[in-house]
DOGUPA-452463 format. One line per 5 residues: number of its first residue (from 1); their letters; for each residue x, y, z of N, C-alpha, C, O, CB. Coordinates in steps of 0.02 Angstrom, whole numbers, plus 50000, padded with zeros to 5 digits. Glycine has a CB too. Example, Ala and Ser with C-alpha at 12.3 -4.5 7.8 and 13.67 -1.06 7.14 Angstrom:
// residues 2
1) as) 50660:49716:50390:50615:49775:50390:50660:49835:50390:50712:49834:50423:50565:49776:50452 | 50642:49888:50354:50684:49947:50357:50645:50002:50394:50670:50057:50402:50704:49970:50286
//
This chain:
// residues 82
1) mqnlf) 49792:56353:57620:49853:56378:57670:49837:56455:57718:49852:56475:57774:49928:56395:57613 | 49805:56479:57669:49792:56565:57703:49761:56603:57741:49757:56661:57763:49778:56598:57676 | 49715:56488:57745:49678:56502:57822:49716:56504:57858:49702:56550:57897:49632:56460:57853 | 49766:56476:57874:49811:56456:57927:49863:56509:57933:49899:56506:57983:49842:56386:57914 | 49872:56550:57898:49900:56614:57921:49864:56671:57947:49889:56725:57962:49932:56638:57876
6) evswf) 49785:56648:57950:49751:56689:58009:49734:56662:58056:49685:56676:58091:49699:56720:57998 | 49779:56610:58067:49774:56598:58153:49851:56623:58193:49909:56615:58177:49760:56499:58170 | 49816:56660:58258:49864:56688:58286:49928:56679:58301:49972:56722:58299:49850:56696:58319 | 49936:56599:58321:49995:56567:58317:50044:56525:58279:50089:56489:58301:49991:56547:58347 | 50023:56538:58212:50044:56479:58184:50110:56497:58113:50128:56469:58061:49965:56441:58156
11) vpalw) 50124:56548:58145:50182:56589:58114:50238:56603:58156:50293:56617:58134:50159:56655:58090 | 50221:56600:58228:50273:56598:58283:50320:56532:58267:50379:56518:58261:50236:56594:58362 | 50241:56492:58263:50252:56415:58272:50295:56401:58219:50327:56349:58231:50186:56367:58269 | 50308:56424:58168:50372:56366:58098:50411:56447:58121:50461:56463:58089:50338:56338:57961 | 50398:56470:58149:50493:56491:58191:50510:56452:58239:50568:56432:58242:50508:56570:58238
16) vmfal) 50462:56431:58286:50498:56417:58328:50542:56364:58295:50602:56354:58305:50462:56404:58385 | 50496:56326:58250:50516:56260:58226:50559:56275:58217:50600:56257:58259:50493:56224:58180 | 50590:56326:58150:50652:56322:58109:50710:56342:58184:50770:56332:58194:50650:56390:58029 | 50676:56361:58208:50766:56416:58274:50759:56355:58305:50820:56344:58310:50753:56518:58355 | 50721:56285:58340:50736:56221:58331:50743:56154:58294:50765:56099:58311:50718:56215:58353
21) svfwa) 50721:56172:58249:50764:56123:58163:50863:56142:58141:50914:56114:58121:50703:56172:58060 | 50841:56202:58162:50920:56239:58141:50969:56219:58199:51016:56181:58187:50919:56336:58137 | 50954:56252:58283:50998:56187:58333:50998:56141:58357:51035:56119:58401:51016:56188:58372 | 50924:56104:58314:50939:56009:58324:51030:56000:58233:51084:55971:58223:50797:55934:58279 | 50984:56045:58203:51032:56004:58166:51113:56038:58172:51148:56002:58136:51003:56003:58084
26) yhsfr) 51146:56079:58197:51213:56101:58244:51229:56062:58230:51260:56043:58181:51225:56115:58312 | 51195:56020:58312:51208:55975:58373:51207:55929:58345:51225:55880:58377:51169:55971:58430 | 51191:55921:58290:51179:55813:58269:51232:55830:58246:51276:55805:58281:51109:55759:58206 | 51263:55872:58186:51314:55870:58151:51370:55853:58190:51399:55799:58179:51322:55925:58119 | 51401:55915:58262:51465:55900:58277:51430:55837:58323:51472:55826:58366:51518:55966:58313
31) akryg) 51385:55802:58331:51394:55728:58375:51408:55686:58291:51440:55634:58283:51297:55692:58437 | 51389:55711:58259:51410:55659:58199:51372:55583:58183:51396:55529:58168:51487:55640:58216 | 51305:55602:58193:51226:55594:58188:51219:55651:58117:51194:55707:58125:51173:55624:58277 | 51241:55631:58060:51186:55647:57979:51133:55626:57985:51097:55675:57982:51202:55615:57905 | 51086:55560:57996:51029:55552:58007:51016:55602:58012:51014:55634:57959:51010:55518:58044
36) mvlia) 50991:55659:58115:50975:55706:58115:50983:55750:58069:50949:55800:58056:50985:55718:58152 | 51021:55732:58050:51061:55820:58021:50996:55836:57954:50970:55890:57942:51181:55807:57968 | 50979:55739:57903:50944:55769:57852:50887:55755:57867:50844:55780:57831:50959:55755:57789 | 50860:55705:57932:50773:55742:57975:50775:55826:57962:50742:55856:57919:50772:55730:58094 | 50812:55848:57998:50830:55931:57993:50806:55964:57924:50763:56007:57916:50917:55945:57998
41) gmvqi) 50844:55934:57879:50847:55978:57811:50771:55948:57807:50736:55987:57775:50917:55960:57737 | 50742:55902:57823:50675:55884:57775:50614:55918:57808:50555:55927:57794:50658:55794:57769 | 50674:55937:57876:50586:55989:57900:50583:56102:57890:50539:56146:57889:50576:55968:58035 | 50653:56097:57886:50653:56152:57866:50646:56157:57785:50631:56211:57760:50707:56180:57894 | 50655:56112:57753:50636:56115:57663:50529:56097:57652:50494:56105:57601:50703:56018:57610
46) mispa) 50504:56066:57735:50428:56085:57741:50409:56171:57759:50364:56212:57756:50396:56033:57806 | 50445:56166:57770:50435:56239:57817:50452:56301:57777:50423:56355:57784:50488:56242:57888 | 50483:56295:57750:50496:56368:57677:50443:56388:57645:50432:56448:57645:50541:56349:57605 | 50388:56332:57603:50345:56368:57568:50308:56408:57634:50309:56468:57623:50297:56320:57517 | 50285:56395:57679:50265:56462:57724:50276:56524:57704:50240:56574:57698:50295:56465:57784
51) favti) 50369:56508:57690:50381:56598:57693:50409:56609:57654:50467:56629:57655:50413:56637:57743 | 50364:56596:57592:50369:56609:57534:50400:56666:57488:50438:56666:57439:50323:56603:57528 | 50366:56717:57526:50376:56774:57496:50421:56822:57562:50429:56881:57546:50296:56804:57468 | 50440:56809:57609:50498:56829:57643:50569:56777:57654:50630:56787:57661:50470:56848:57709 | 50560:56765:57653:50641:56721:57707:50645:56620:57681:50680:56571:57690:50608:56723:57845
56) gpvil) 50573:56643:57640:50584:56562:57610:50615:56541:57587:50612:56482:57602:50558:56534:57580 | 50671:56554:57534:50723:56535:57483:50789:56531:57530:50839:56499:57514:50729:56594:57417 | 50782:56571:57596:50860:56564:57630:50836:56492:57641:50862:56440:57622:50890:56620:57711 | 50779:56501:57677:50758:56451:57750:50752:56330:57679:50760:56273:57699:50606:56510:57803 | 50740:56348:57632:50742:56333:57584:50799:56286:57551:50793:56227:57535:50733:56382:57565
61) algvi) 50875:56343:57543:50936:56334:57527:50936:56322:57579:50897:56369:57585:50978:56373:57498 | 50943:56296:57651:50991:56288:57715:50952:56211:57684:50967:56169:57642:50980:56338:57814 | 50902:56220:57728:50857:56118:57698:50880:56080:57644:50890:56019:57651:50769:56117:57663 | 50889:56109:57592:50930:56058:57542:50982:56045:57579:50978:55993:57611:50955:56083:57469 | 51054:56093:57586:51111:56101:57620:51109:56035:57665:51155:55994:57663:51113:56171:57659
66) qfyvg) 51059:56027:57701:51073:55987:57757:51040:55917:57737:51075:55867:57741:51043:56020:57825 | 50995:55914:57723:50980:55863:57682:51026:55808:57644:51024:55746:57642:50949:55893:57643 | 51075:55863:57611:51109:55844:57560:51175:55822:57607:51194:55764:57599:51118:55904:57499 | 51222:55875:57671:51269:55841:57690:51238:55785:57744:51277:55744:57770:51319:55888:57715 | 51157:55784:57761:51157:55711:57808:51138:55631:57741:51124:55571:57748:51066:55723:57886
71) ivntk) 51147:55665:57699:51132:55607:57620:51215:55572:57618:51229:55514:57632:51110:55669:57515 | 51264:55630:57595:51340:55603:57577:51346:55594:57645:51327:55538:57661:51404:55653:57535 | 51372:55639:57706:51393:55570:57750:51352:55509:57766:51374:55452:57759:51409:55591:57814 | 51307:55518:57783:51253:55439:57781:51304:55387:57755:51347:55352:57782:51172:55440:57714 | 51279:55396:57686:51311:55323:57622:51399:55343:57660:51425:55293:57685:51298:55351:57483
76) kgesy) 51432:55394:57664:51499:55384:57689:51514:55356:57747:51540:55305:57725:51527:55435:57692 | 51516:55352:57791:51490:55314:57850:51469:55249:57820:51513:55209:57837:51430:55350:57889 | 51433:55225:57790:51394:55155:57773:51463:55141:57747:51496:55100:57779:51317:55147:57716 | 51483:55161:57710:51520:55121:57669:51638:55137:57708:51690:55122:57679:51487:55163:57562 | 51633:55155:57747:51688:55154:57797:51673:55098:57849:51721:55061:57861:51696:55225:57833
81) ea) 51615:55087:57881:51612:55023:57884:51599:54958:57890:51607:54920:57937:51619:55021:57889 | 51568:54948:57809:51590:54921:57743:51659:54861:57767:51689:54830:57723:51620:54998:57687
//
């Protein structure tokens, strides 16, 4: 992992990926596409170890919350359809 931080574009690419996943999760939640919120949460959970020293715990918390919201609302939507 340390070798990846020596590449100049790696950390900015992770920041862009984080910003896009937050934007994606927000719009997916508004559109009631909870499966996409779940995927955005998984992306944020996977990104969080790279920022373990700085903002990683916050990114992890957002990812876990979005993952949970995606699962709960997906299951809730399935029970209403049945």
